[in-house]
N, C-alpha and C positions, 0 to 999 in steps of 0.2 A: 770533338765528342765521338767517341766509335761506338757502333750500336750494332749489336748481333742479335739477330731475332728469331725465333721459331713459333709454332703454333701448339697447344694444348689445350682441349677442352672448349675450342670456339673461341678462345679469348688469345689477344696477341701478347706474346711474355717476351719481353727483352731483356738482354744482360747488357750493362753501360758501364761504360769507361768514361765518367764526368770530368771535366776540369775541376782543378781545386776550390774554386770559387762558388762553384754549383753546388758542391758537394758538404762543405762547411761555412755555415753563416754565424755571424754573431748576433746578439738580439738588436741592434742598431743598424745593422747590415742590411742588404738587399739580396736576395737569391733565392734558389729552388733546391729542394731536396727531394731526389726522386725517393720513392717508396714502391714497395712491390705492386700496391694497390691504388697508387695514386701519388699525390705530390704535397708536399709542404711548401708554403711560401712565405716569405717574410719581406716585408715591404717599411721599412722604419720600423714602429714597435708595434703594427699589425701584425698579424700572424692568419693565414688563411692555409686550411687542411681540405682537400678535394681526394675522396675516395669513392673508388667504383664498387658500389653495392652490388651491381649485376652489370651485364653490359648494356642493361639501358636505364639504370638508376644511379644517381650520382648523391653522395652525401657532401655539403659544403657547410664547414663550419669555421667562422672569423672569430679571432679575438682581439680587439680594439687596443686591449691594454698589453697584449701577449700571453695572457693565459686562459686558456680554453675553459678551465674550472671543470666542474663535476661532468662526467659521461654517463646521465641516466636519463631515460624517458618513461613518462608515464602512458605513452601513445605506441610508440614501435614496441613491436613484439620482440622479447628477448633475444630469441634465435635469430632474428633478422639483424640485430644489432651488432652481432659478429660477423656478419658476412661479407665477404669481398670477393672479387676477382683481379687476377693481376692485370695490368696495364703495360702499355708502352709509354716512355718519357722521353722526349727529346726535344732539345733547343730549336726552336722555331727559325727554319731559313730565313736570311735578310731581315728578321725582325728581332734586334738584339732587344734583352729584358723581357724576353717573351717565351715559353713554356708550352710544348704542345704534347697531350697525353691522349692515347687511344685506347677504346676496347673495341669489341669486335662490331658495335653499333654506334658508337660514339667518337667524335671529337671533342678534345676540349682545348682552349687556348686561354692560358693565363698571361696577364701583362703586369710588369711590376709597377710601372708608373703611368697612370694612375691604375691601380689596382684593381683588377676587371678580370671578368671572366664571361667568355662566348664559347657555347655548347652548340655542337653541329652536328648532322647527320653525315654519314660518309659519303655522300654526293657533295656536302657542302653548305647543304641549305641549314640557315642558322635556327635553331629551335629555342634559345632564348640567351639574349646577349646583355651585359651590364651597359649601364648608360656611360656614354664616351665623356659626359660630364663628372662624372664622380659615382661611384657604385654604391658609397657608403658613406653614411653622416650619422655621427653620434651627439649625441646632447644630455648630459646627466649619463643615467645609467640606460636611456631609451637609445634607439637606432632607427635607421631607415635605409632601406635598400631599394636602389631604382635600377629598373631594366627597360631596354629598348621596346615599346610597343608598336607590333606590325600591323598595318591598315586594316589587314584581313582577318585578324583573331578576333573571337569571342571568347567570352570568359564566364564558366559557370562552377556551382560547388557552392561552399562555404555555409553548408547547413541550411537552415530554415529561413533564409532570407527571403524578404518579399519584394516586391516590386517586377521588373520585368525578367523573363528567364535568364537572357543573356545581360550578365553583370556590366558589360562595356559601358564607360563614361559614368559609372557608379563609384562612391566609395562607402566601404564598410566598417563598422567595427564589431570586434569579437570580445563580449564581457556578458555572461551569463545574467538574463534580466527577465525578473517577473514581468511580463510584459501585456498584462491584464488589457485589454480592449486595444490592442495594436491595430495599426492600419496599413495602407501600402505604401507609406514611406517611413513606417517606424524602422529603428534601427538603434541598438543592439537588441536582439531577443533573446530565446531562451538556450541558444546553443554556441558553442565556440568550438567550430571546427577549421582551423587555419589552413585550408586544402583547397586549391581550384584546380579546374581543367581549363585549359587553353585549346580551342579547337578553331582551324581555318587558316591557321597560319602556313608559310612556306614549307615546313617539314612535317605537317601534318598536326597531330595531337599531342601535346605533354602536360604535365602537372607539376606544380609546387605544393611543398607541404614544409609549413614553418613550424617546427616542433618548439613550440614555445607556449607556455600555460600563462604568461600574464597578459595583460590588454593590449592585442595585438589589434592590426587596421590594416586594409588594403585598398588602394585606389587604382582602378582598373581606367585611368585616362581623364578623370574628371577635372583635377587641376591643370594637367598638361595633357593635352590628347595623345602626344607623342610618348610617354612614360608610363609606363607599369610600377607602383611602388607600393611596397608594405612593410610594416615595423612594428615594434613593440615599445613600450615604456619602461621595460626592463628584461632581463632574462636574457637566454644564450641567442646567440646570431647561429642557428642551427637548422639547416634546410636541405630537403631532397629535392632533386630535379628527376623527374619520371618520364622518360620518353616513350611516344605510342609506337608508330605513327597514330594508331587507331586511338580513339576514345575508350572503346572497350578495353586495350591492353593498360592504357594509364589506369583505368580504375582496378581492372585485375592486380597491378603492380602495387597500387596505393593499399590495398586489402591486405595483398601479401605482407606488406609492411606493419599495418596497424592491426590487422585482423579481420577474419571475414564472420559475418552473421552465423552463428549457429543453426543447422537444420532446426527450423520450427515444429512443435507440436501439430498437428492437422489441423486441430481446432483453431488455431490462431487465425487461419485464416477464414472462417466463417464469419456469418453474421454475429455482431456483438451490441447488446441494447445496455444502455448506462444511463442515469440521471445523477445529478446533485441535488437530492439523493434520494433514494427508495428508503423510508423513513421506519419501516418495519419487515420483518420476516414475512408477515402476512400479505405485505404488498408485494414483496419479490414472488412469493407463491403465487399472487394474482395476475402479476403480470406474465409470468410462466405459463400458467393456466392459458391466458389470452393468447400469448404467442401460439402454442399449439393448437387451439381452437379455430386461429384464424390460418392455421396450417402456413405460419411465415417460416420459413427454415431458421433455425437460431442455435448458435452453441454456447455462447456466454451471456451472462446477466452480471454487471458490473455492481460494487458498493464503493460508494463515496463515504467521507468521513462520518457521516450520522449513524452508522451503525456502531460506533464507537462509544464508549461512555465518555462523555465529556469532552469529545475530539482527541482523546488520548490513544496514541497509536499501541496496537497489539492488545486493545481491550475491546469486549463488545458491551452494548447497551444492556443490562440483564433484563429489562422490562420490553424492549422493543425486539431484540435478538436473542431470546433466552436459551436457544440450542443452537448453535452452528453447525455442529455435527449433522443434526435433524434436519435442517433446513438444505444444507449439502446433499445429504440423501435424497430427500424429495426431488430436488432439482436434478439430482444423476438418473432418477428413476423416468425422469423426463426427456434424460440424454442432453441435459445443460449442466454447465460450468460453472462456477461462483469466482470471480476476481475481486479483490479488495484491496484497497487502497492501504498504504502503512507509511505515512509521511515521516522525515524522518527526526524532525523536533520532539523531544523529551521532556515533559511536563517535570517542572520542578516539584517534586513530592516526595520529600523527606519523610520517613518513619510513617507513612500512609500505606505500605503495603504495595506499593506499585515497584514491581521488580525490575523494569527496565531503567529507571532513574537510580535506583538503590544499587543495582549491579553495577550499573554505570560508573557511579561515583566510586565504587568498591575498587573497582578495575582501573581507575582513572582513563576512561573512555571517552572525555569530554574536551572540547576545544577550550583555550585558556586566553584570558587576556593577557597584556604585557607583564602585570603585576604577579602572575600566576594564578590567580583566581579563575573559577569556571566561569564561562562567557554565559551571560543568561540574555535571551532574547524573546520578544514578544511575538506569539503566533497563534494558531488556531485554539491551543488549550491553554492557553497564557503564558506566564514565564516559561523557558524552555533551556535545556542544555542542547548542543547540537555535537553529535559522535565524530571523533577524531580518525575520519575515515583514511588519513594518511598512514596509519599504523596497521599493520596486519593484523595485529591481536584484538585491535578494535574490531576490524571488519568481521573475524571471526564469531566475537562476542554480538554484533549484531546480527548475523547468519542465525545465531541460536534462539534470537527474540522471537522466530517464525515457527519454532518446533509446534507450539500449541495449534496454531494455524494450519500447519503441515497435518498434524494429526488429524484435524477436524477435516481434512480433505478438500480445501481451498487450493484451486488449480494454478493459479497465478498472482501476482502483486504488482500494483501499481505505485511508482515513487514518484509522489509531488511534490511542488514547493522546494526543489530541491536545488535553486538556483545559487545560494540557499535564499529564498524570501523571509524576508523579517518585517514584521508590521512597525510603524512608526519609527522607522530607523533611515538615517540619509542613505539613499542609494536604494532602499528596500532591502538592504542584506545587511549583513554582519560587518562591524567595522573592520577596515582593512588592516589596521596593525594587531588584531588579534593574532595567535601564536599555534601554528599546527607542529606537530613534532613527529616529522618523517622518522618512521620506523620500518622500512621496507626493503626486500631483498634489490641487490642492485643499486641502492641509494647511500647515499653518507648518513646516517643518524644525525639528524640536524635541527634546529627550528626555522620555519619560515613562517613568513607573514601570510595572513589571509588575501593578499594582494597577489601574490603568486599562487595560490593554492585555488583561489575562489573557482576559476573557469574550469576545473576538473573535479570540484566537490561533488557534484552530481554524478559525473561518470562514477566515481569512486563509491557514492552510494549504491549504485546499482550493482557495482562489481562486489561489493557486499552481499547485496539481496539474493544476485545469481549465484554466488559461491556457497552461501548458505544453502540455497535450496540444493544445489548439487550434493552437499553434504547430507542433508536430512532426508532427502529422497533421491538416492542415487541413479534410480534405473528408470528415472523420468526426466523430460526434458524440462529445464525451468522456462518459465513465461514472467519476463518482468517487463513492464510500461515504465517508461520516464518522461519527464519534461525537459529536464536540464542534461546535457552532457557533453561530451567533447572528442575531439579524434581519439577512435578505436573504443568509442563507448559501443558501438555496434557489438562488439565482442558481448555484452552482456545484457541487452535491451532493445526492445523496439521503444519507436517514440511517435509522439504526434507534435500537432503543429500549436498546440497551446490553446489560450482562452481566446478564440477567433468570436465572429459576430454572425449573427443571423442577417446576411445581406448577399446579394447576386455577387458583389465584387469579392467577397471573402471565398465564395465557393470558387470563382476565377484563381485567387490569390492561392488559394489551396493546391490547385494543381502545380502550378509554378514551385510550391514551396516542397512538395514532395518529390518532385523532377530533381530539384538541386539538393536534397536528401540523399537521395540514390546516388547521385554522383559523388557524394561525400563518404559513401560506405554505410549510409544508413538505408538498406534496401528495403526496411519494414517501417513503412510510416503510414499516418492517416492524419486526418483531420475529424474535429467534431462535427459529424454530421447533421446539417441543419444549422450550424453554429452554437456557440456555446452560449453566449449572452444576446438577449432581444428575441425576437417573437418571428420565427419564419413564416411566411405565405405558406399556404398548403402547396402552391405549385415551386415555391422554393426548395421545400423540404423534400418532394417527390424528386425534381431533378437533381437534388443533391443525392439523393439513394442512388438514382439510375448511374451518377458518374461514380460514386464511392464502391460501387457493384465491381470496378474495375480498378480499384486501387489495392495496395497490400494490406491494409488494415481497415477494416468496415466497422466502424463503431458510432452508434448514434448517442451523442452525450449533449446535456443541456443544464445551466446554473438553475440555482434554486428558486430564483425569482422569475423563472421564465416558464411557459407552457411545457407541459411534458410533449415528448417528440416519439410516443410509441407510434408503431406505424398504421394504426387502425383509426387514428383520433379523427381524419379530417373526411371520412365518409368512404362508401365503397369504391367511388371512382378511384382515389387517391390509392386505398389499400391495394386494389387490384393491380394497379400499375407498379406500384413499390413490391409487392409480392412478386410480381412476374420478374423484375430485376433482381432481388435474392435468388429467386430460383436459380434465374441463368447463372449467377455465380456458382452456386452448388451443382450445377451441370458441368460446368467449367473445372471443377476441382481436379481433376486428374492434370490438366494443363497447368493450372497453380501451383500445384505439388511439384511436378517437373520443375517448373522455374524454381522454387524454394531449391531444391536439389541442386540445381544449375548454381545458384547462388552462393550456397552453404560450399562449394567447390571451385568456385572461379570468384565469387564477389561480384558477378555483374547484376546489375540491379533489376527487380521485377518489372517496375515502372520507369521506362525510359523515353527521352525527347526523340524525336524522329531523326535527328541528325546522328543519333547514337549509331543506329543500324543503316541509316545511307547519307552519309557525310557531305553528299553534294547538297543535301536539301537544308545546309545552314545558311546557304547564299540565295535561295530559291524563294520563291513565293509558299514554300510549305512550312514557313517559319511562323505557323500559326500559333498564335499564343494559348490555345487553349487544347488542343490535339496533341495526343501521345501515344505511346506503344505500350501494350503490357506483353511483355516478352519481344520476343523478335517476330511474332506474326497476327497479332491483333491491332488494328488501329482504331483508335477511340475518337472520335472528331465533334465535341461539343460545340455549341455555338461560341463564336468570338465573343458575343455579347449576349449573356445569357436571357437579361430581361426582354430583348429586342425580339419581336415577331417577325423580322425581315427575314427573308431568305439570304444563305449565306455560300459563300465557295468552299469547299473541302477539297485540300489539296491532297495529292496522292505522289509520293515519288514514283519513280519511273518504274515500271512492271505493269504485271496485270492486279487486279483487285476484285474480291467477291464482296458481296452484301453478306456478314454474319447470320442476318435474322432470315434470308431468304435463300441462301445459298447461292444466288444469281451474281454472275459475273457484272461487273458493273463498269469496270476500266478495263479496254484491251491494251495491248503490250503496246509501248512506246519509249524511246530513247530519253524525254525529258519527264518530268512532273505533269500530271493534267489534273485538271478541276472539274468538280462535280457540284451543281448548285444543289442545296439542300433547305426545304422548308421546314423551320422548328416546329414540333409538335409536343404537347405534354407527356404524352405516352412514347415518347420515340427519342433512342439516342443513337446516331449514327455509328455502326461497329464494322469494321471491316477486315478482311482476312486477306493477307498476302498471299498470292500464288507459290505456290512449293511448300503450303503449309500442310501440314498432317496434325491436326488437333484431337486428341483423345478426351472424351467426354462420358459422363455416366449418369445412369438413370437418377432421378430426383431422389434425395433424402430430406430428413427434416432435421438433420443433425449430421456433423461427419463421424459421430460415436456409432452411427447406424450403418450396417453393411447394405450397400446398395443392392438391389434385386433386379437381375437382369445382365445384360450383356456390357462390356466396355466397347465404347463405339470410336473408331477413328474417322475423324471425316478428313477426307483428302480434296485438297484445291490444286490442280495439277497445274506444275509450272516448273521453271528451272529450280536447281539445287532443292527439290522436294525432299523434306526430312522433319520428322517428330521425333519425340522423346516419351515413352513411358517410364513412369516412376512409381513405386509402390513400396511401403513397410506399413507398420502396425500401427503408426502414427502418433505415437507419444512416447516409446521407451527408447533406451539406447541401443538396442540390439542392432541396428542399423550399421554401427561401428565394427559389429563383427559376422558380416555377411547377411544380416537380416533385413535385407532390401532387395527389390527386382529394378534393374535399369535395363531398358531396351532400346535401341534407336531401329526406327521404322524408316525405309527411304521407299522412295517410288521414281519410277520414269516412265515417260508418257511418249507415244508417238502416233501416226495416223491409225494404225491398226489394233491400239489399244493402250494397256497400263500394265506393269510389271511393280508389284509390292515385294519389297523384301525385308523381312525381319532379320536383324542380325541377331548374335548370339547374346542370351541375356547374362548381365552381372549380378551375383548375389544369389541368395538362397530362399527369399521370401515366397511365398506362395499365397497368390493373391486372392482377391474376393470371385474374381470373375471366372468362368469356364468356357465361355465364348467371346469372340471380337466381331461386330459388326463393321465392316468395311463399307463406307458410304462415299463414292465417289462424285464428286458435283461436276456439271456443266458436260453429263453424258447424255447422249441422245439415242434413244433405242434399246435394243436387248444386247446381250453377251453371251459368251461363254467363257467360264473361271474355273482355273485348275490350282490346287494348292498341292505342291511338293509334285505335280503329276496326276494328281487325283481329282477328278469331276466333282466340284460344288456348286450348289445353286447361286443363280445370278438374277434378281429382281429389279425391274427399273420402278422408282418411285413416282406413281402418278401425280403429275402436275408441278414437277421439281428439278425435272434434267438431273436427277440422280440415279445412280444406280447402287443397289446394296447387295452385298456379299456377307453371308455369316457364315464364319469357320471355329471349329475348335479351336480353343487358345494354342498357339503354337509355343511350346514351352522350350524350342532349340531355334536355331537358324532355319527358315521357312522361306520359301517363294510363292505368292499368289500371281498367278498370271490370268489376267482379264483380256479378252479379245472382242473385238467388235464383230457382231455375227452378221 
């Protein structure tokens, strides 16, 4: 073999003269065929194709029978399915039957007998390697893949799985399930996201995404502690290997592949009050008035199924909700929005004036039985049909059902029961031999069993809702909440952890579930605060509200046979504590919104495990079961055992840390992780700020619909890599896509003589609500002189706080604030 190489665009490109045996193979032969972006391998009848999507992402397709079949995906974005980079291919030296491929970041070695793939970084550290005992096993239509499990690896992702945050030593099944009353060992649950992130291995972090919609499974060393295994009952062997080496880069690349969550409306980040159900418009108005009279900041009230007529989607009860536009208008005057549930089951009501069913039948929009009849299953409204969301024309029809609610002013919609859940049915879902009729761009028009479509059915439901809202209200950002979803579903909906319970353990589980959802692409998730079923003690509901104030979606919800969960129901002490934490969230809204902007652009989750920002913590005592980060700057450290009154250690990754509530420094700089003992208290949640943080905050409002009165504040906690981001837009429209936003990076550098704060040039053309900015420098002793772009400005020491305050006019462009010790 003669190899002539040169570089172009960072990738290694090689022109090759290969021996004939490597260039041309028969189906029963063995060999390699080099391609510009990868290599094809034949081993007996088995074919493997490895394609370099980017320099750090590979796609691996394996055809046990030699036929790759249809090349289509519900999860992977169409613009990424056609991407690739050029690679070099060479026969491995001194290893007959082995071929080596390289990108700018990866080395792939493929061996023919037994067929196996090893992926390494350029230094030779193995990222992922097939098992030497055989990588592929097939049984009927199913398959298993086995890879070597490194002793130091830890595994995360797979969506809303319960149990420990680290999946090592556990097995999981992906099969969307109505998991009412789930516990800490329940599996499967509501979502199927066959993607995991590995961290702590010899090459750093990597991810594997199995692009397969059937029932899939993952074994992270439970059966064999040395083997990572995964597979499916049927469908294609089609997976992606994504290399970091950081976890951040893996998740950014995964969300490049499957899509990033859209920028949410600002009100999505506010406090939200819900119940199954508020039984009348008058009750909703009463809740709204009480929220405002108690001065509990709130943005949304939710409607569960009882607002409907006989539980029929897209209807309202004419007696209890006689005028939906009037209700929306009344709430709007109090700066509140309404979100309504719209389940996907359509009751079989022919010739009764129920348009969703009649137009659904006329358009042939429902799932079929094998004999061609419409499938009917029992759900809340009785015998019901189920939309055929694999057809684009059906999704358009579904989206049109929202026109009346959109015209009434309802702000967002909640797709529940979309696993799909079916009463009195084996497996609590529709029969697996039901027939779907795929008619979608990029797919061959064909029939598919429900067994193939089941795991993506809920995602396609939310896609139809999201796209319908886009068509009906094109200038507004859609809001959709879903219970069931799949890989890529983050493009269409936020989610929650389902029907949890009112226990301390479920509060702990919720943290783990949301962290793993964030590492699975779903940056916006929440748990029913207080627990859906059961009765939380006042202390449990209060503590849950405290924790939820620092999670992406903040919604209180409860079952119809459990007590109400409104914040004021347990007396003044609990009301005051709950209000305090809800207010803290609203003051932090500029920080949260900047995280939302970051997520929309990069895919980085809002809520993160400690090792996401501090990789060394994965092997240290900082692996606390309940601690998490909100963005890169805030460490939230609830008790590891919520019900225990015992003091507990909070572990801090290396560096300096400040107390968020007081501004005081609590941990001095050190090369290793340090701990601080904390005593639990009902009215206290330990929250800490990383040195080097610049936190934007705002004056308190009762709703994100209100314009804050006063100044934008920037709290500076001096330290290395000091940085913060200001982001603003109108909070609801699509104008941010056309320069209708403001984004500004703020940096600082401290020395013994003072601190310099630099405002970078602004991006976008949005004019913000603030006219002035207050700079608050923490851990400052004494007075100071301050100059903004050479002009003197006043600096004031804040009494008893070791804080210096400097107020400046809003710098519209690049500016420098110099503060020196007097």
